[in-house]
N, C-alpha and C positions, 0 to 999 in steps of 0.2 A: 510578620511571622510571630506566633505566640511564644511566650516564655517556655511553654512545654516543648515546643518544637525545637527551640535552640538548646535545651538542656538534655534532651533524651539521648540515650546511647546511640552511637553511629552504627549503621548496619550496611551490608553490601548494597542494599536498595537505595539508600539515601542519596547518593550522587545523581540518581536519575529523577529524583523528585524535585525538579527545578520548579519551585512554586511560581516564580515570576513568569516563566515560560508558559506553564499550564494556565495561569490566570489570564494571560493575554489571548490564549487560544480557546478557552473553555466554551465561549459562546459561538464559536464557528463550528458549523456542522459539516461532518463528512458525509455528503450525500452522493449516492450513485447517480450517474446521468442516465443510465439505462434501467430498464425494468428489472427488478431483482426479486428473488424469492426468499422468504424467511419463515420463521416458525410462528410468530405471534402477531397480534394486531399492533400496528405501529404507523409509521409515516411514509413508507415506501410501497409503491404499487406492486402487486404480484402479477406475473404473467398468466396466472390461472384465474378463471372466473368461477365464483361460487355464489352464495346467497347471503352476503354479509354486509357490505358497507356502502359502496357507491355504484349507482346504476350505470351499466355499460351499453347494453343493447338488448334487442328482443330476438328470440328464436321460436320457431314453431313448436307447439306442444307435442310431446310424444307420450304414449301411455307409460305411467309410472312416475311422471313428474309431479312434484308437490303442487296441489291445487292452490295453495296459499300464494304462489308466485305467478299465477295466471293474471294477465293484465286485462281486467274486465272492461276497462274503458276502450281498449282496442277491440275487444270482442263485440262491444255494442256498436262499433262503427263498421266492422268488417265481417262480423258473424263468423270469425275464425279465432281459434285459441292460440295465444302467444304467451310465452313465459318470459319474465324479466330475468336478465342475467346481470350480475354485479361484479365489480372488481374488489378483491380483498385489499386491505391495507396491511402490509406486512413489514416486519423489521428487516433492516439491512443486516446482512452477514458480511463482515469485513475480515479478511485474512491478511495479516501483516507478515511479510516474508523477509527475513533479515539475513543478510550475508555476513558470516563470521569467518571467512577465509583469511589466510595470513596476510594477504595484500591489504586487507582492511585495517591492519594494525599500523600502517604507515602514518606518520605525523611529522609536521615541520614545527611551526611555532605554537599552534593551537591544539585543540583536542585531536586525538587520532580519528581516522574515518570511522572506526568501529564505535568509539565513544559517541561521536556525533550522530551516527546512524542509530545507535541504541537509544539515545535521548529522543530522536525523531520517532522511533517505533513506540516508545513508552508514551509520548505525548499523543500520538494518534490513537493508540488503544484507549487512553484515558478519554479522549474526545468521543470516540464511538460509544463507550460505555456510558458516558455522561448523557448522551442523547438517547439512552435506553435501547441501543442496538447491540448486536452480538459481535464480539471481537475474538479472533483466534490468532495464534502465533505459530510460525514455522521458522526454524533456524537451520541454516545449511552451509556447507562448504562444498565438498565434492558430491554431497548428497544431503538430503534432509535428515538431521539427526535428532531434532527436538520438535515436538508439536504439542500445542495446547488447543483443544477443540474450542470453537466459538461458544462463548457464554455471554449472558447479559448481566449477571450479578456483579455489583460493584467490587466485591472481594476478589473477583477474577483479575482485576488490575494488578494487585500485589503479586499474585501467582505469576503473571506474565513478566512483571518487572524483575522479579527474583531470577528468572531465567535469563533475561536480557543483561542483567548486571553481572552475571557469572557465565559468560559464553564459553563454549569449547572452541578454541581457535583451530581451524582445520588447515592443514598444510597446503591444500590445493582447492580450487573451485571448479565447478562445472555447472555454470548457470543455465545453459541451454537444456541439459538433461534434467536439472532440477525443475525447471518450469514445465517441461513435458510431463514429468512425474506428477506435479501438482495439478496440471490440467486434467489428467486422468483420475486423480484421487478425489478432487473436490466435486462432489456430485451435485450440490445445490449451487445455483448461480448466485453470485454476490460480487463484492468489491475485493480485488486482490491488489495489495500495495507492496510492491517490490522495492526494497531499500538495499542498494548495492553500489559498489564502484564499477560494476559491469566490465571488469577487466577479463574479458574472454572474447572469443571470436564473435564479432557483431552479428554475423549471419546466423550463427547458432542461437544467440540471445534473441534475435528478432523472430526466429522460427518458434522458439518457446513462447514468446509473448503472443504471437499469432495463434498458437494452439489454445492459449487461455481465452483469447477473444472468440475463437471458433466455438468454444464451449459456452459462449454468451456471458462471460464474466466482464465486468467493468474493471479496467486495469489502470493503475497509476504506477509509474516508475519514478522513484526518487533516486537520482544518480549522484552519489556522494563522491566528491573528489577533493583532495587537499589543495589548498591554495598554491603550494609549490608545484603540484602536478599541473595546474592550470597555467602558471606563469613561468615556470622553469627559471627561478631567480639566481641560480648558481653562477659564480663568476671566477672561480679558481679551480685548479686541478682537483678533480673529485673522483672518488671510487663509488660507482653506482652498483648496488647489489640487488639481485632479484629476491623478492620475499617468498615466492612460491617455486623458485627454481634455484639451482646452485650457481647460476651464471653471475658474472660480475664484469664491470667495464671501468677502466681507469681512463679518464679523458678530460680534455679542456672543454667545459660545458659551453663556452662561448662559440666554439666551432660547431656545436650540435644544436644550439637553440633554434635557429631558423627552421631546420629540418624537423626538429621535434614538434615545434608549434604548428607547422603545416600538417604533420601527421595527426596531431591532436585535433585540429580543426576538421580534417577529413573524417576522423573517427566519430567525433561528436555529431557532425552533420549526417553521417550515415545512420546513427542511432535515432536522431530527431526525425529524419525523413521516414525511416522505417516505422517508428511509432505512430507518426501522423497518418501514414498510409493504412495502418491497421486499426486506427481509432483508440490508440493507447495514449493516455495523458503522460507527458514527459516533463520533468522538472529537474534541472541541474542544481545541486546543492553544493556550495563552496564552504568548506569547513571554516574559512575565515569570516563568513557572514553569520551574524547572530541567528540561531535557529528560530527564535520566536518571530523575527522579522521575515525570514524566508518562508516559514510555514503559514504565517498569517496572511502574507500577500498572496501566496498560492491558493490557499483555501478560500479566501475572500473572493478571488477571481473565479474560482471553480463553482462556488455556490451562489455568486451574485446573480440575481434575477431569476433564480429557481425557487420553486415552491418550498 
């Protein structure tokens, strides 16, 4: 890091500018697996055929077609007129969807789920913009309360990060309704990256994800949970309080551990199987794992072997 960077005044954005994380990730590309639609010439194929970049197929000539696209070689062989069609190369449009409900504020030894998820969102937006694709941001609790439309300009990164660094924590969450809302609102097909602890009815969550897939979006779910939620390490009488409800429970955690871990396994398996069945990419993120390691391994596996 340069001297300028170490001496500049701190800002609310700075905690999210983890240069070591970004540097390890910057050359990994977030590419959609499915055909995506975008605004400009780029690296991702459009589902629409125009007359621009890569030959796709022939179709029979109809009056009004541009004669420049008639394949005269085919005409010389068949004595029939055929027009060349091409596939456009278009930019990926990525929508990063960040959960800022109160349950996301939970933390044990490391960063809170919200801090970890925020850094993941900032890193992914940086990567998308770095590869000259368009990134947008949506933040939600019980509903979407903040949106930044997808843009390709590098300055858009700071606009997004400023929002991420100062979230409005919502008392409750409604992930299923939020995903349905986004599925109807996002008119152009693209990549939707949902970053959340998914603490909601799994059936409703999966229905919302399925709605996004039905609209032909490529969907990634980054499921952020605290290490303590995954391991339940408590060993003495503890008061457990609900973050999104007024409920609480005082209990000996040793008597609850086995049942809790079994419920957690069932819950995680239901989410994984549901995502797999609908073609959604699912990745569990443990806040005790360095984010650079988690994202690097996931993105490398996702992009490996693809164009």
